[in-house]
C-alpha positions as CSV (number, residue, x, y, z in Angstrom):
1,M,29.0,1.9,-27.9
2,A,27.8,-1.5,-28.9
3,S,30.8,-3.2,-30.1
4,Q,30.3,-7.0,-28.3
5,T,34.2,-6.7,-27.5
6,T,33.5,-3.7,-25.2
7,S,33.3,-4.5,-21.0
8,A,33.0,-3.0,-17.8
9,S,34.7,-4.3,-15.4
10,T,33.4,-2.9,-11.5
11,A,35.6,-3.1,-8.2
12,A,33.1,-3.1,-5.4
13,S,34.2,-0.2,-3.3
14,G,36.0,-1.3,-0.3
15,A,36.9,-4.8,-1.3
16,G,39.6,-5.3,-3.3
17,E,38.6,-9.4,-3.9
18,S,35.1,-8.3,-5.1
19,A,34.6,-7.2,-9.1
20,F,32.2,-7.6,-11.9
21,T,32.5,-7.8,-15.9
22,F,29.6,-6.6,-17.7
23,L,29.2,-7.3,-21.1
24,P,27.3,-5.5,-23.9
25,Q,25.9,-8.8,-25.4
26,G,22.9,-9.7,-23.7
27,A,23.8,-6.8,-21.0
28,L,25.1,-9.7,-19.6
29,I,27.3,-10.6,-16.5
30,Q,30.6,-12.1,-17.2
31,E,32.2,-12.3,-13.9
32,F,31.2,-11.6,-10.2
33,K,34.0,-12.1,-7.9
34,V,33.8,-12.6,-4.0
35,A,36.5,-13.4,-2.0
36,D,38.5,-13.5,-5.3
37,I,36.5,-16.2,-6.4
38,N,34.2,-15.7,-9.9
39,I,31.0,-17.6,-8.7
40,V,29.0,-17.3,-12.3
41,Q,29.5,-19.7,-15.4
42,G,30.6,-17.6,-18.8
43,F,33.3,-17.4,-21.4
44,P,36.7,-16.0,-21.3
45,D,36.3,-13.7,-24.3
46,A,33.2,-12.2,-25.5
47,K,33.2,-13.9,-29.4
48,F,32.4,-17.3,-27.0
49,Y,28.8,-16.0,-25.9
50,K,27.9,-15.7,-29.8
51,T,29.0,-19.4,-30.5
52,H,28.8,-21.6,-27.3
53,N,26.0,-19.9,-24.7
54,A,23.1,-21.9,-25.6
55,P,22.6,-22.2,-21.9
56,Y,22.1,-18.3,-21.5
57,F,24.9,-18.1,-19.1
58,G,24.5,-14.4,-17.4
59,E,22.2,-13.0,-20.1
60,T,19.2,-10.3,-20.4
61,I,16.0,-12.4,-21.0
62,G,13.9,-11.0,-22.8
63,R,11.3,-10.0,-24.4
64,T,9.5,-12.1,-22.4
65,T,11.3,-15.1,-20.0
66,N,10.6,-18.7,-19.3
67,R,8.1,-20.4,-21.8
68,I,4.6,-19.1,-23.5
69,K,2.4,-22.2,-24.2
70,D,2.4,-23.4,-28.2
71,A,4.6,-20.1,-29.7
72,K,1.7,-17.8,-29.5
73,I,-0.4,-15.1,-27.6
74,E,-4.2,-14.7,-28.6
75,N,-6.6,-12.1,-27.7
76,L,-3.7,-9.2,-27.6
77,N,-4.4,-6.1,-29.6
78,G,-7.4,-8.2,-30.7
79,K,-5.2,-10.7,-32.9
80,T,-2.9,-13.7,-32.2
81,Y,0.6,-13.5,-32.8
82,T,2.8,-16.3,-33.7
83,L,6.0,-16.7,-32.1
84,A,9.3,-18.9,-32.7
85,A,8.7,-22.7,-31.0
86,N,12.1,-23.0,-30.2
87,N,11.4,-25.4,-26.6
88,G,9.6,-28.3,-28.2
89,P,6.0,-26.2,-28.8
90,N,6.4,-23.6,-26.8
91,S,8.6,-20.2,-27.3
92,L,11.4,-20.2,-24.9
93,H,13.3,-16.9,-23.3
94,G,11.9,-14.4,-26.2
95,G,12.5,-17.1,-29.6
96,D,14.9,-17.6,-31.3
97,E,17.5,-14.8,-30.5
98,G,15.8,-13.4,-27.8
99,W,17.7,-10.0,-26.1
100,G,20.4,-12.4,-24.4
101,K,21.8,-12.2,-27.9
102,K,21.4,-8.7,-28.9
103,D,24.0,-6.2,-28.4
104,F,23.1,-3.5,-25.9
105,E,24.0,0.3,-26.4
106,G,26.6,0.8,-23.8
107,P,28.0,-0.1,-20.5
108,K,27.7,3.8,-20.1
109,P,28.8,5.3,-16.2
110,V,25.4,6.1,-14.6
111,N,24.4,7.4,-10.8
112,K,21.1,5.6,-9.9
113,D,19.5,6.6,-6.7
114,G,22.8,8.0,-5.7
115,K,24.6,4.3,-6.4
116,E,27.5,4.8,-8.9
117,G,27.3,2.0,-11.7
118,V,27.0,0.9,-15.4
119,G,24.0,1.2,-17.9
120,F,23.0,-0.2,-21.0
121,R,19.8,0.3,-23.5
122,Y,18.4,-2.0,-26.4
123,L,15.8,-0.8,-29.0
124,S,13.6,-3.8,-29.6
125,K,11.3,-3.3,-32.6
126,D,8.3,-4.0,-33.5
127,G,7.8,-7.3,-34.8
128,E,11.3,-8.6,-33.6
129,E,10.5,-12.7,-32.8
130,G,7.1,-11.5,-33.7
131,Y,6.2,-9.6,-30.4
132,P,4.3,-6.3,-31.4
133,G,5.2,-2.9,-30.3
134,T,8.5,-1.0,-30.1
135,V,10.0,-1.6,-26.7
136,E,12.8,0.4,-24.8
137,C,15.0,-2.1,-22.3
138,R,17.3,-0.2,-19.9
139,V,19.4,-2.3,-17.4
140,W,21.4,-1.1,-14.7
141,Y,24.0,-2.6,-12.4
142,M,25.4,-0.8,-9.1
143,A,27.7,-2.9,-7.3
144,G,28.9,-2.0,-3.6
145,I,30.0,-3.4,-0.1
146,E,27.2,-3.7,2.8
147,D,28.1,-4.6,6.0
148,G,31.4,-6.2,4.7
149,K,29.3,-8.3,2.0
150,T,29.6,-7.9,-1.8
151,V,26.2,-6.6,-3.3
152,L,25.4,-6.2,-7.1
153,E,22.0,-4.5,-7.6
154,A,20.5,-5.1,-10.7
155,E,17.3,-3.0,-12.3
156,W,15.5,-3.7,-15.3
157,E,12.9,-1.2,-17.0
158,V,11.2,-2.0,-20.3
159,E,9.1,1.0,-21.8
160,F,6.7,0.9,-24.4
161,V,8.0,4.0,-26.9
162,G,5.9,2.8,-30.0
163,N,2.9,3.8,-31.5
164,E,2.0,0.7,-33.9
165,C,-0.5,-0.7,-31.9
166,E,-1.6,-0.5,-28.1
167,E,-0.4,-3.3,-25.9
168,T,2.2,-6.0,-25.8
169,V,3.6,-8.4,-23.7
170,V,7.6,-8.2,-21.4
171,G,9.2,-10.1,-18.9
172,V,13.0,-9.5,-18.6
173,T,15.5,-11.3,-15.8
174,N,19.3,-12.3,-15.8
175,H,20.4,-16.0,-16.8
176,S,23.4,-16.3,-14.2
177,Y,24.3,-19.8,-13.5
178,F,25.9,-19.6,-10.0
179,N,28.5,-22.3,-8.6
180,L,30.2,-21.6,-5.2
181,N,32.8,-24.1,-5.6
182,P,34.0,-23.7,-8.8
183,S,36.9,-25.6,-8.9
184,A,34.3,-28.6,-9.1
185,P,32.8,-29.6,-12.0
186,T,29.2,-29.2,-10.4
187,I,27.0,-27.8,-7.7
188,E,27.5,-30.9,-5.3
189,G,27.7,-30.1,-2.0
190,T,25.6,-26.5,-2.2
191,I,23.0,-25.9,0.8
192,V,20.4,-24.3,-0.6
193,T,17.1,-22.3,1.4
194,L,14.2,-21.6,-0.5
195,G,12.0,-18.3,0.5
196,T,8.7,-20.4,-0.6
197,N,7.7,-24.2,-1.3
198,Q,4.6,-23.0,-3.4
199,Y,5.3,-23.6,-7.3
200,L,3.4,-23.8,-10.4
201,P,2.9,-27.3,-11.3
202,V,3.3,-28.0,-15.2
203,D,2.8,-30.5,-18.0
204,S,5.4,-32.3,-19.9
205,T,6.3,-29.6,-21.8
206,G,6.9,-27.1,-18.9
207,I,3.3,-25.1,-18.9
208,P,1.7,-24.5,-16.0
209,H,-1.3,-26.0,-15.2
210,G,-3.2,-22.5,-13.6
211,S,-3.0,-24.2,-10.2
212,I,-0.6,-23.0,-7.2
213,A,1.0,-26.0,-4.9
214,A,3.3,-26.9,-2.4
215,Y,6.3,-28.4,-3.7
216,P,6.9,-32.1,-2.6
217,N,9.9,-32.8,-0.1
218,I,10.7,-29.0,0.2
219,T,9.7,-26.4,3.5
220,A,9.8,-22.8,3.2
221,N,13.2,-21.6,4.8
222,K,14.5,-25.2,5.8
223,S,17.9,-25.9,3.7
224,F,18.8,-28.8,1.7
225,T,21.7,-30.3,-0.2
226,L,21.7,-30.4,-3.9
227,G,23.5,-33.8,-4.5
228,A,25.6,-35.3,-7.4
229,S,21.6,-35.8,-9.6
230,E,19.3,-35.3,-7.1
231,P,17.1,-32.6,-6.6
232,D,16.6,-32.3,-10.1
233,L,14.5,-28.6,-10.0
234,D,13.4,-26.9,-13.1
235,D,10.3,-25.5,-11.3
236,C,8.8,-21.6,-10.6
237,F,8.1,-20.9,-7.0
238,V,6.1,-18.1,-6.2
239,M,6.2,-15.1,-3.7
240,D,2.9,-13.8,-4.5
241,S,-0.1,-16.5,-5.2
242,D,-2.4,-13.5,-6.0
243,A,-2.0,-13.0,-9.5
244,S,-4.4,-9.8,-9.6
245,S,-1.9,-7.6,-7.3
246,I,0.8,-8.3,-8.9
247,P,2.0,-4.6,-10.1
248,L,3.4,-4.3,-13.4
249,D,6.4,-2.8,-12.2
250,T,7.2,-4.3,-9.0
251,R,10.0,-1.9,-7.8
252,A,8.1,-0.1,-5.3
253,L,7.7,-3.2,-3.4
254,P,10.3,-4.5,-1.0
255,L,12.7,-6.6,-1.6
256,R,11.9,-10.4,-0.5
257,T,14.5,-13.4,-0.1
258,L,14.2,-15.9,-3.0
259,V,16.8,-18.0,-2.7
260,T,20.2,-18.5,-0.1
261,L,23.4,-20.7,-0.8
262,Y,26.1,-21.7,0.8
263,H,28.6,-24.3,-0.2
264,P,31.0,-25.6,3.0
265,A,33.9,-26.2,0.7
266,T,34.1,-22.5,0.0
267,K,32.3,-21.1,3.2
268,L,30.9,-18.8,0.2
269,H,27.1,-17.5,0.8
270,L,25.2,-16.1,-2.1
271,E,21.2,-14.1,-1.3
272,V,18.9,-13.5,-3.7
273,S,16.6,-10.9,-3.3
274,S,14.0,-9.4,-5.5
275,T,10.8,-7.2,-6.0
276,E,9.2,-10.1,-8.4
277,P,6.4,-12.4,-7.2
278,A,8.2,-15.4,-8.4
279,F,11.5,-16.9,-9.5
280,Q,12.7,-20.1,-11.6
281,F,15.6,-22.3,-10.0
282,Y,16.9,-24.4,-12.3
283,T,19.8,-27.1,-11.2
284,G,21.6,-27.3,-14.9
285,K,20.5,-30.4,-15.8
286,Y,20.8,-29.7,-19.4
287,I,24.1,-27.7,-19.8
288,D,26.5,-28.9,-22.1
289,V,29.5,-26.7,-23.1
290,P,32.2,-28.0,-24.8
291,A,36.2,-26.8,-23.8
292,V,37.1,-23.1,-24.7
293,E,40.6,-21.3,-24.6
294,G,41.5,-22.9,-21.5
295,V,37.9,-23.3,-19.7
296,G,36.8,-27.2,-19.3
297,A,33.9,-28.3,-20.7
298,R,30.6,-27.7,-18.5
299,G,28.3,-29.9,-18.3
300,P,24.7,-31.2,-16.3
301,R,24.9,-29.1,-13.0
302,A,27.7,-27.0,-13.8
303,G,26.0,-24.4,-12.2
304,L,22.3,-23.6,-10.7
305,C,19.7,-20.2,-12.0
306,V,17.8,-18.2,-10.1
307,E,15.5,-16.4,-12.1
308,P,13.0,-13.7,-10.6
309,S,10.4,-13.3,-13.0
310,R,6.5,-13.1,-13.4
311,Y,4.3,-16.3,-13.7
312,V,5.4,-19.2,-16.4
313,N,3.3,-18.4,-19.5
314,A,1.5,-15.3,-17.4
315,A,1.0,-13.5,-21.6
316,G,-0.8,-16.9,-22.0
317,R,-3.7,-16.7,-19.4
318,T,-6.2,-14.2,-19.1
319,E,-5.9,-14.1,-15.6
320,W,-2.3,-14.1,-15.2
321,R,-1.8,-11.6,-17.9
322,G,-2.3,-8.3,-16.1
323,M,1.3,-8.7,-14.5
324,C,3.2,-8.6,-17.7
325,M,1.1,-6.7,-20.4
326,V,1.8,-3.3,-21.3
327,K,0.1,-0.8,-22.5
328,K,1.9,2.0,-25.1
329,G,3.4,4.5,-23.3
330,G,3.7,2.2,-20.4
331,V,6.8,0.9,-18.2
332,W,7.5,-2.4,-16.9
333,G,10.3,-2.4,-14.2
334,A,11.8,-5.0,-11.8
335,K,14.7,-5.1,-9.4
336,T,16.7,-7.8,-8.1
337,K,19.9,-7.8,-5.4
338,Y,22.7,-10.3,-5.4
339,T,24.6,-10.6,-2.0
340,A,27.6,-12.6,-1.5
341,W,30.3,-13.1,1.4
342,K,32.6,-15.6,2.9
343,G,32.4,-17.0,6.2
């Protein structure tokens, strides 16, 4: 079922106040309820994801995540590939119409690793948005309850199924915006703890210089509180600093806690863990969405993103490319786990 109006609603077994809704467009997360509170930004109707979703609410990002320098990939298959420059001089989140704007096949019920869930599939053909090679993206969501907490497990797999060339590049993540106090217009008051303070310093266009450094005024595993406008973060934090050790498929690696969030007004907690080596942490400075069908306008800091991923511009740096380059017949993979509770 590829219709954009088809959705899957999944209740977390054993928790009447926990539920999720997924849509075929971008295999996106439309609703993430814990203690009967929806903690993700979104729209009440699927049609608005086509017309109003400039911030990428809930979307699966691909064929690559984040930015690629100068919107081109050099020395791939012995060629240079030109991509859409949709973020200044760079290409962002897969181009003008990345995977988040595509209609996936699904949702289809699945039993994966003994867990019930839903699956989605999208075939990205050779040349789409300038990327070489036909690849198939598969997305699975499994919801449940663990120790009384609401859990959503997300898994992504991309297989190079075409024979048009020998290699391509891949990166996938989810772009949900979280607000643990959604009755308020912003994320102000959210208490944040990051699992690392190592990050990729960038130039004025958001492209890493190539170094890894300690982020000023942030200490790993020490909490800080988000204010009305500060800190203003849109940075890639690094869990694994040895780029050469990062496998193409990270799913066999242990889950590690990237970020924990807590809001005292609702007493809601969220923990994001992943097999991925890095994550973009973004406090939503550029959100600008008008009111639609009973949902008020969303502005700056209406939500924050935790985007588990590979390094920014990995496809554009020879020493980082191994973490994102897929050979013909190869598979890229990743897992992320969201755990939420009240208390």
